[in-house]
N, C-alpha and C positions, 0 to 999 in steps of 0.2 A: 435558334436551334440548340445551342449549347444549354440554355436555360431549361428548355423543354426536356432535353435528355437527362439533365441532372435531376430535375424534379420528378422524372418518371422512374428513377431508380427506387426499387423497393428495398426494405430492410435486408432481404435475402441477397439482393444484388450488391449492396454495400458490404455485407459480411463476406460474400464471395470474393470481391475485389481485395479486401483486407487479407483474407487467408491466402489468396494467390500471391499477393505482394509479399507477405511474410515468408511464404515458401520459397519464392524466387530469390529474395534477398538473403534468406537463410542459406540457400544453396550456394549463392555467390560467396557469402562470408565463409562458409565451411570449406570450400574448395580453394579460394583465392586469397581472402583477406585474413582469415584464421584468427579473428578476435573472439573473445567470449561471446556467446550467442546473443544475449540481450544487449551488450555493448555494441556489437556489430549492427544489430537491427536499429538501435537508437541512432547511431551515426548515419546509417544509410537512409533512414527516414528523414533525418535533418538535412542530409545532402540533397535528397530528392526535393524537399521543400525549398532549399536554396536555389537549386537548378531551375525549378519551376518559376521562381521569382525572377531570376536573371533572364530566363527565356522570355518571360512576359514583358520585361523591361526592354529587351532587344527587339522583340516582335510583338507589339501590343495587341495585334489582331488575334494572337493565339489564345490569350486569356486563360492559360492553364492554371495559374495560381488562383484565379477567381473560381474556376471549376472545382478545384480541390477544396477551396475554402467553403464553397456551398455544400460539397459532399460532407465535410467535417461538421458543418453547422447542422446539416440534416441528420447526421449520425448522433450529434450531441454527446460529446466525449464525457461530460460530467454525468449525465443520466446513464449512459452506457456502462460506465465504470461503477459508480456508486449504487445504482439501482439494478445492476445486472452482474457484471464480471466479478465485482468484489466479493459477493456472497460465495461464489464458487471457489475463488482463490483462497479466501480465508478458511473455508471448511477443508479444502484440500491440504492446506498447510498445517492446520491443527490436527489432522488425522495422524500425523507422524511425530507429534511432540509427546515425549514420555511424561505422563502426569506425575509419576513418582519423583522423577528428577526435578520437575518444575516445582513440586510442593516443597522440596528441600530448600528452595530459595524464594518462597512465595512472597515474603515481606519485602526484600529488595526489588523484586520484579514489580510488586504492587506500587512501591514508591516511584520507581522509574516510569511506570505507565500512567500514573495519576499525578502525583506531586511533581514529578519530573517534567511532564508535559505542561502543566500550569506554570512552573518556574521558567521553563524555556519560552513559553508564550509571553510572559512578562518581560523577560530579558531581551528577547528579539524585538518585541514591540517598543520597548523603551529605547533601544539602540537605534532602530530605524526612525523613530520619532525624532531623536536627536539629529540624525542625518538629514531628515526632511527640513528641520529648522535651520540647519547649517546651509542647506541649498536653497532655502527660501521657498520650499514647496508648500502650497496651500492645501493641505489635506487635514480633515478632522482627525485628532489624535487616535480615536478608537479604531480607525482603519488600520493603523500600524499594528495594533494588537490583534486584529483580524488576520493580518498576515502572519503574526507570530503563532497564532493557533493553527493555521493551515500548513505551516512549514515545520512545526515542532514534532509531530508524530513521525516515527520512522515508518518506512514503507514495508509491510510484511512480505510483499511479493519479491522485492529486491533482497531483503534480509534472508528469507527462507531459501531463495535461489543460491545465495552464497553458502549456506549451510549444506546444500546438496553437493556442491562442487569442491569445497575446501575441507581440509582435514582439521575441523574445529574440535578442540578437546571437549569431551563430554561434560566437563565441569562448567563449560560455558554455553553449550548448545541450547539447553532448555531455558536458561535465563534469557539468552538473546532472542530465541524464538518466542517465548512467552511474552516478553516485553513488546515485541513487534506486533504480535497478534492482538494485544489488548490496547496498546497506546494509540493505535489509529482510531479505534472506536471512541476512546476518551477525547482525542483531538477533534474528531468530527462533531462531537457533542459540544465542546467548548467553542468551536468555530461557529456552529449554528446559533448558539446563544449570543455571541458577540456580533455576528452578522445581523441578527434581528435588531439588536440595539443600534447598530450603525445605520441600517437602512431606515428605521423609524425615527431616528434622532432622539430617542428616549434616553434619559440618564441611565447608565448601567448600574444595576444594583447587585452587589456581591451576594446578598442573601437570596434574591430572586434567581440569580444565576446558579447558586448552589442547589436551590430547590429543583430547578429544571434539570440540572445535572444528575441529581439523585434519581429523579423519576425516569429519565431516558436511559441512563446507564444501568440503574437497578432493574428497570423493566426489561431491558435487553438481556441482562443476566438471567432473570427469571424465565423468560421465554426460551433462552438457550437451554437451560436445564430441563424445561418441560418437553420441548421437541426432541432433545437428545435422548431423554428417557423413553419417550414414545417410540422413537426410531429403534432404540435398543431392544425394547420389549417386542416390537414387531419382528425384528431380525431373529431374536432368540426363539420365537415360536415356530421357526421353520428352518429348513436347510435347502434353499432354492436360490442359487446365486443371482439369477436374473432378477428375481423379485426383490432381493435384498439390495442390489444395486439401485433398483428403482426407488426403494424406501429411502436410501441415502440421498437420492436426488430430490425426493419429495420433502425431506427434512430441510434441505437447503432452500429450495424455491418457495415452498409453503411458509417456512419460518421467516424468511426475509420479507416476503410479501406481507405477512401478518405484522411484523415490526413496522413496516412502512405505513400500514393503515393505522396502527396504534401510536405512531410517532415515538417509537422506542428505538434503541440503538441496535440495528441489524448486525453491524460488524461484531459487536460483543456477543450477540446471540449465536452467530456463526462460529466464533472462536470456541465458545463453551460447548456447543453441540458437537463440533468436530473433536474436541478433547474427549468428550464422553464416549462417542462412538469409536474413535480411534484407539481408546484404551479399554474400557469395559466391553464395548461391542466386539473388538478384535479378540479379546481373551475369552469371553463367555457367550458370544452370540453368533460366531461365524466358524464354519468349518475351514479347513485349509484351502479348499477349492474356492469357497466364497471369498475368503480373505484375499486370495490372489487376484480374483476378478475385481473386487472393490478397489484394491490398491492400484491396479493397472488402469482401471477406468478413471480414477481421480488423478493419477499421474498424467494421463493423456489430456484430460481437461485442463490441468494446470499448465502443461507445456504449450498447448494451443493458445490459451488465453494470455499467457506470458508473452508469447511471440507477437501476438496482435497488439497487446498493450504497449510494449516498448517501441514497436513500429509507429503507433499512434502518437506517442510522446514526441518522437522525432518529427513527424508530419505536422504536429500542432504548432511547431515553430513558425509556420507560415502565417499564423494569426498574430505574430508579434513583429512590429516594425519599430525598433527602439530608436529613440532620440538620445540626446546627450544625457538628460536626467535619468531616463530609463536604463541606459548603459551603466551609469554610475551605481544606481541601485542594484543592478544585476551583479556587478562585481563586489559591491560592499556586502551583499547578502551572504556571500560565501564565508568570510571570516566571522561575521556576526552569528550565523547559524552554528558554525563549528564551536565558537566560544560558548554559546548558550548550551549546546549539547554537552560540552566538557564539564561545565559547572554542574549541570543536572546529574550527570553520571557519577562524577567523583564525589559530589555532595551526597548522593544517595548511598554510595559505598561507605563513606565516612560515618554518616548518621546511623546506618544499620549494617555493620560489618558482616561479611559472610566468608567463611573459610574457602568456599568454592569460587567466590568472586575476588578474593584478595590475593590470589596467586599472581606472581609477577607477570605483567603484561596484559592481564585480563581487563583492567580498566581501560587501557588504550584500545583494545579490540572492541569493547563495548562503545567507546567514544567514536572511533573511526568507522565502526560498523553501523553507526546510526544513519543508514542510507535513506535518502528521500526519493520518491518516485511518482507513480501515477496518481496516487491519492492527492498529493499536494497540487499537482497540475490540474486535476479535476476540480478541486475546490476553488482554485484561483480562476479557472475559466467560468465558474458559476457566479462570479462577482458581477454586479451591474455594470454595463458598458459606460466608459468615460475615462477621463484622464487618470483618476485614482486606480481604476482597474489596470490600465496600461502600465503604470509604475509598479504595482504589486505583482502583476503578471511577469514583468521583466525580472523582478527580484526572485520570484519563484523559479523561473526557468534557469536563472544563474545558479541558484543553489542545487536544483535538481540535476542539471547537466554536469556540474562539478561532482556531485555525488555518484551519478551513474558512470561517468567516464573516468574519473580520477580515483575517488574513494574505492569504488568497487574493484577497479583494476589493480589497485595496490594493496587491498586488504589482505590478500593472500600472503604477502611478505610479513605482515604483522603476525598473522596466524602461524606461519612457519616457525616463528620464534618461540611459540609455546609448545610445551611437550604434551602431546596427546596422552590422556590417561586411560584411554580405552579405545574401542572401535569407533571410527568416524561416523557411524550411522546415527541419525537423529533419534531413532528409537529402536531399542532392541527388538528383534523379531518376536512377536507375541506367540504364545502357545495357544493356538486356536482350539475351539471345541471340536470334538470328533463326531458329534451327532447333532441332529436337527432340534426338534422340539424337546423341552424337558418334560 
């Protein structure tokens, strides 16, 4: 009976359950627990998973954890995030990043989001490989570097959420936001290349990997420019807020679907398109009324998907049953990932100094603010089932939970030590156009 009920749930039913659960948990957290919103939802989702597991152990006939596991499997967290939610979240975040400020530090941001990700991948992969040898774990070495690729990019959802709630100096805002928007796209491309080599058992070729990287990342960049420009031109030709909101939605959904069909980087395309429409579109293609509607629409989308995403991260813990080795990898992943992030950040700052990033404490904020989240979890859950997946999944959850529950909760104290040099808003309010078509 339970199997039939679970199988009968439609995508709408599952979405309804998640939204209702996020709303109920959010209400409880707001009125009684009073933790930051995403931290509260993650903890409550994890507690719900633990309670279901305990209840199932005490009363096996209930099989609640099996029911939830089937629902999560039917939902497919990886496809839901990477092929659906991520496009909306990246575009919504990029809309509010000031392109002028970002261009002032474009080279350090480029280094962090490309060379930094690759460096971190190598460092994390090498360190976890050494740990595996020490513990006598029989895993092909390339799988450790697959883990390095999935855990190295920072999560734009988490990072941009911090920028909304903390008084981050403007000298840092665009750099932090820009890196998080682009390094996840880079990380996904590196992960895809390494995973392909790991699954097929083929020897990994740096030259072939570089060729695929240029095609996927460069193609995503080109698509982002094209759809962003088309969306901008469409908005500039009218002054009708309902249609202009629809155009922005078409840019996101159509652009991401196109990238998926062409096997190009959708995340990079969304970041570029969001930057173009959020800057040029806001200044030259939208009236005040339209700009207000567009911003509020995407803020609502962002908040809704954020709530569901972090609830799902907590609930996905039900998929993990750690043994001794998995527990060790989960704990060890925390210092390994932090160390790799530190080397990448401070290395990039030293190689390419920036007056805006060299201010006292900025490096520490960039390091500690390298939050991990749903993207890493989604990539880890996409790994082929088996002992290797269990170990890498445990390491992923260890790093992500530490990031969400500890780093995010304490980041504000680091930020408070920096002197804000301007308004805390991520992007100054643009001057919208006052008429419709030119």
